LUMRO-626534 format. One line per 8 residues: number of its first residue (from 1); for each residue y, x, z of C-alpha. Coordinates in pm, whole numbers, padded with zeros to 5 digits, always signed. Example, Ala and Ser with C-alpha at 12.3 -4.5 7.8 and 13.67 -1.06 7.14 Angstrom:
BEGIN
1) -00450/+01230/+00780  -00106/+01367/+00714
***
This chain:
BEGIN
1) -00003/+00007/-00004  +00346/+00137/-00092  +00565/+00219/+00200  +00853/-00022/+00277  +01197/+00087/+00146  +01548/-00020/+00241  +01456/-00067/+00608  +01814/-00018/+00750
9) +02142/-00181/+00669  +02509/-00076/+00637  +02578/-00232/+00971  +02309/-00054/+01132  +02415/+00267/+00986  +02761/+00215/+01116  +02666/+00116/+01460  +02384/+00342/+01541
17) +02477/+00581/+01830  +02142/+00679/+02001  +02056/+01025/+01901  +01751/+01039/+01660  +01622/+00987/+01306  +01609/+00632/+01156  +01385/+00577/+00859  +01496/+00381/+00552
25) +01165/+00436/+00392  +01053/+00651/+00109  +01151/+00983/+00306  +01515/+00885/+00357  +01648/+00909/+00712  +01976/+00864/+00897  +02018/+01153/+01135  +02235/+01081/+01432
33) +02333/+01381/+01654  +02403/+01385/+02021  +02771/+01313/+02012  +02742/+01057/+01721  +02779/+01253/+01418  +02559/+01115/+01127  +02399/+01259/+00811  +02136/+01175/+00559
41) +01818/+01380/+00529  +01529/+01353/+00289  +01190/+01437/+00441  +00898/+01529/+00218  +00566/+01734/+00244  +00510/+02048/+00033  +00242/+02296/+00072  +00101/+02109/+00371
49) +00434/+02157/+00548  +00694/+01895/+00625  +01043/+01999/+00489  +01377/+01838/+00486  +01679/+01831/+00233  +02022/+01744/+00355  +02197/+01465/+00152  +02533/+01483/+00316
57) +02725/+01330/+00615  +02778/+00963/+00682  +03002/+00778/+00620  +03129/+01032/+00346  +02792/+00956/+00183  +02725/+00585/+00208  +02397/+00425/+00234  +02372/+00319/-00136
65) +02449/+00670/-00245  +02188/+00829/-00024  +01941/+00582/-00166  +02010/+00690/-00520  +01976/+01054/-00430  +01653/+00967/-00241  +01519/+00809/-00559  +01589/+01114/-00775
73) +01427/+01338/-00528  +01115/+01111/-00515  +01105/+01128/-00898  +01137/+01514/-00891  +00837/+01521/-00632  +00630/+01310/-00866  +00699/+01542/-01155  +00593/+01842/-00950
81) +00947/+01987/-00895  +01071/+02137/-00575  +01348/+01893/-00427  +01530/+02197/-00253  +01556/+02361/-00590  +01723/+02063/-00745  +01952/+02000/-00449  +02294/+02163/-00532
89) +02616/+02070/-00354  +02866/+01882/-00558  +03130/+02102/-00391  +03137/+02414/-00191  +03017/+02351/+00153  +03209/+02437/+00463  +03046/+02582/+00771  +02976/+02254/+00946
97) +02800/+02117/+00635  +02613/+02444/+00580  +02500/+02429/+00945  +02385/+02068/+00904  +02178/+02170/+00591  +02022/+02476/+00785  +01941/+02267/+01085  +01789/+01995/+00877
105) +01560/+02249/+00708  +01464/+02419/+01034  +01439/+02125/+01287  +01089/+02006/+01169  +00952/+02339/+01309  +01125/+02285/+01650  +00925/+02067/+01866  +01149/+02088/+02183
113) +01425/+01837/+02157  +01633/+02031/+02402  +01618/+02334/+02178  +01736/+02136/+01884  +02021/+02004/+02085  +02134/+02345/+02188  +02132/+02475/+01830  +02359/+02175/+01724
121) +02581/+02202/+02032  +02650/+02577/+02004  +02721/+02537/+01608  +02943/+02250/+01652  +03294/+02221/+01789  +03190/+02315/+02137  +03232/+02688/+02030  +03259/+02705/+01651
129) +03565/+02473/+01607  +03765/+02757/+01449  +03530/+02796/+01152  +03370/+02439/+01109  +03622/+02337/+00827  +03612/+02676/+00652  +03422/+02739/+00328  +03113/+02932/+00391
137) +03204/+03178/+00110  +03541/+03248/+00282  +03411/+03328/+00630  +03502/+03691/+00716  +03463/+03900/+01026  +03780/+03796/+01180  +03663/+03443/+01177  +03346/+03528/+01362
145) +03546/+03737/+01609  +03778/+03422/+01668  +03466/+03246/+01784  +03315/+03526/+01994  +03598/+03706/+02171  +03704/+03436/+02409  +03347/+03419/+02550  +03208/+03780/+02475
153) +03255/+03912/+02832  +03276/+03603/+03033  +02967/+03419/+02894  +02770/+03716/+02735  +02425/+03552/+02695  +02593/+03236/+02536  +02792/+03464/+02304  +02502/+03654/+02186
161) +02317/+03338/+02106  +02609/+03193/+01912  +02652/+03527/+01710  +02287/+03511/+01621  +02309/+03151/+01507  +02617/+03208/+01301  +02432/+03497/+01150  +02120/+03256/+01059
169) +02364/+03006/+00908  +02537/+03257/+00680  +02207/+03417/+00587  +02088/+03068/+00486  +02416/+03012/+00278  +02365/+03332/+00093  +01999/+03244/+00016  +02123/+02923/-00131
177) +02370/+03089/-00338  +02680/+02954/-00150  +02817/+03299/-00053  +02765/+03659/-00137  +02818/+04003/+00035  +02744/+04128/+00371  +02697/+03879/+00670  +03015/+03911/+00883
185) +02808/+03803/+01190  +02567/+04093/+01159  +02534/+04297/+01478  +02388/+04641/+01386  +02620/+04845/+01178  +02895/+04589/+01204  +03004/+04378/+01503  +02845/+04645/+01733
193) +03117/+04879/+01622  +03388/+04628/+01690  +03308/+04430/+02018  +03266/+04609/+02361  +02919/+04613/+02514  +02835/+04289/+02680  +02803/+04244/+03051  +02430/+04213/+03132
201) +02413/+03964/+03401  +02100/+03880/+03577  +01971/+03519/+03486  +02128/+03265/+03708  +02407/+03466/+03862  +02759/+03352/+03781  +03093/+03453/+03924  +03151/+03208/+04193
209) +03441/+03116/+04419  +03401/+03148/+04784  +03319/+02795/+04906  +03598/+02831/+05160  +03850/+02837/+04873  +03718/+02542/+04678  +03897/+02268/+04869  +04237/+02405/+04768
217) +04134/+02414/+04410  +04014/+02059/+04432  +04343/+01964/+04578  +04522/+02136/+04270  +04293/+01952/+04024  +04378/+01614/+04185  +04760/+01682/+04111  +04673/+01723/+03736
225) +04640/+01426/+03486  +04437/+01642/+03244  +04079/+01504/+03161  +03947/+01864/+03209  +04076/+01838/+03568  +03886/+01519/+03617  +03566/+01671/+03477  +03589/+01990/+03680
233) +03657/+01780/+03995  +03356/+01570/+03923  +03144/+01867/+03838  +03241/+02028/+04180  +03167/+01709/+04376  +02818/+01682/+04210  +02740/+02046/+04188  +02632/+01975/+03815
241) +02620/+02191/+03516  +02909/+02174/+03265  +02687/+02034/+02986  +02546/+01759/+03215  +02906/+01656/+03288  +03057/+01696/+02947  +02770/+01503/+02787  +02793/+01216/+03052
249) +02786/+00859/+02894  +02890/+00546/+03079  +02558/+00388/+03036  +02414/+00666/+03273  +02607/+00534/+03563  +02517/+00269/+03812  +02832/+00233/+04020  +02678/-00041/+04236
257) +02405/+00180/+04336  +02649/+00489/+04339  +02402/+00694/+04118  +02429/+00882/+03796  +02100/+00930/+03606  +02094/+01219/+03374  +01826/+01186/+03082  +01573/+01447/+03048
265) +01704/+01586/+02717  +02038/+01705/+02883  +01870/+01865/+03171  +01775/+02235/+03180  +01428/+02168/+03332  +01373/+01888/+03067  +01324/+01621/+03339  +01537/+01321/+03425
273) +01760/+01385/+03731  +01934/+01128/+03957  +02259/+01219/+04111  +02376/+01030/+04428  +02744/+00986/+04392  +02965/+01048/+04702  +03243/+00797/+04766  +03476/+01045/+04605
281) +03285/+01106/+04297  +03247/+00719/+04261  +03624/+00658/+04295  +03685/+00933/+04030  +03449/+00756/+03782  +03599/+00413/+03862  +03934/+00547/+03795  +03824/+00654/+03449
289) +03669/+00325/+03372  +04023/+00158/+03347  +04131/+00385/+03065  +03801/+00468/+02892  +03826/+00521/+02518  +03488/+00658/+02422  +03108/+00640/+02498  +03174/+00959/+02691
297) +03310/+00961/+03042  +03505/+01267/+02972  +03637/+01187/+02635  +03784/+01456/+02403  +04082/+01437/+02197  +03860/+01375/+01890  +03748/+01022/+01856  +03378/+00980/+01967
305) +03363/+01331/+02098  +03335/+01466/+02456  +03567/+01737/+02599  +03477/+02073/+02445  +03266/+02326/+02627  +03555/+02557/+02690  +03786/+02284/+02829  +03729/+02357/+03194
313) +03713/+02732/+03151  +04063/+02706/+02987  +04186/+02486/+03270  +04083/+02762/+03517  +04275/+03014/+03317  +04584/+02802/+03304  +04564/+02758/+03685  +04539/+03147/+03714
321) +04199/+03118/+03876  +04035/+03444/+03781  +03676/+03606/+03819  +03533/+03260/+03852  +03299/+03060/+03613  +03259/+02693/+03605  +02878/+02730/+03656  +02953/+02926/+03962
329) +03074/+02618/+04159  +02700/+02538/+04191  +02663/+02860/+04392  +02968/+02768/+04591  +02802/+02447/+04692  +02474/+02614/+04771  +02633/+02882/+04995  +02822/+02601/+05181
337) +02497/+02393/+05223  +02324/+02701/+05369  +02598/+02830/+05579  +02765/+02512/+05716  +02495/+02247/+05731  +02156/+02191/+05882  +02015/+02030/+05577  +01680/+02136/+05460
345) +01664/+02409/+05190  +01457/+02175/+04974  +01735/+01901/+04983  +02002/+02150/+04862  +01773/+02288/+04591  +01685/+01933/+04463  +02068/+01852/+04466  +02087/+02151/+04196
353) +01790/+01999/+04017  +01608/+02331/+04091  +01221/+02317/+04063  +01098/+02394/+04417  +00740/+02496/+04505  +00431/+02567/+04316  +00268/+02302/+04083  +00037/+02179/+04371
361) +00316/+02126/+04599  +00527/+01955/+04336  +00221/+01720/+04250  +00239/+01605/+04612  +00613/+01568/+04626  +00677/+01268/+04393  +00999/+01144/+04546  +01329/+01307/+04457
369) +01492/+01272/+04813  +01756/+01072/+04680  +01893/+00931/+05013  +01874/+01277/+05193  +02070/+01428/+04890  +02312/+01149/+04930  +02392/+01240/+05281  +02434/+01611/+05166
377) +02672/+01540/+04883  +02879/+01307/+05091  +02919/+01582/+05345  +03027/+01818/+05070  +03280/+01572/+04925  +03421/+01530/+05268  +03438/+01898/+05334  +03631/+01942/+04994
385) +03884/+01698/+05140  +03887/+01813/+05503  +03897/+02179/+05387  +04242/+02134/+05236  +04387/+01990/+05580  +04258/+02290/+05798
***
């Protein structure tokens, strides 16, 4: 029996927001990224392997146009041709479009959803905003340095990954005939001679503010109207990671129960995590409800996008807070919990969504100690307020 075609509608394509791939039949899919960006891809099997061809972003390429392209590609397959060899861009691609093409070709090989999301995030406007609209044939060394220099010393591991991923995208562009010459993101024999040696940090250790200084910072944040200030204040209250906060959507919050449920795909350990909201954290979220403009709680300036990954770091710079990282506030919280409270170590570690104990111990500990953590997080929030008054 022939596979059904034309399974999705224009209305569905316009309204689809949940990340994933939605089949129109016959190998055509609408691909929705975390953050809402959409594109068309054509999936096919060749040599026993599943492959993909990008057909362009939505809504620039409408549903009807995508279906016409899919028909042409199905015909090519029936005649024994390689769809990838026939797929040539009607105009020169910019970096964003080339990255989409590259990821569409690579993602079938990546089984880990978090891994795919990390590639898309780091190659998007979180870090690569300066080059997204630039034609791939025009990207030079200085463009790559514009992306890397702001984070080369402060986020060495992240910067290294981004450099390597930009290199992969530009190699892909060269292989497809969209650019020529040396790869400006190449490390050996090129950027290694320009950028200083990276600081090699032990995994999990980030420059942190002394917990006794955090209340004064929170007070300064409360006097700012910037969305980045609200995001950083909330991050401190919840001892959360920046990606968890920036990607927070309204649907994840149950304000009646004072909980925030972070889905597994946005957690480092790949497991869903419930965060008990202190009264202060809940008040902050309720204050944002009245002015919400996006599905994201901490909306960025671009429609349908969250704050950029650099927003909170840049805020700290504007406040002249040096030698501190956003991630380090988790350490500030942990130090406070260990030094100033009698809460069990396991409760503090669970508040940080750390995996505690061996596999056997975790198998017997099914509960997530939500109410114990709620008491801890409320004490932390009260300390942040009381600490200013001392």
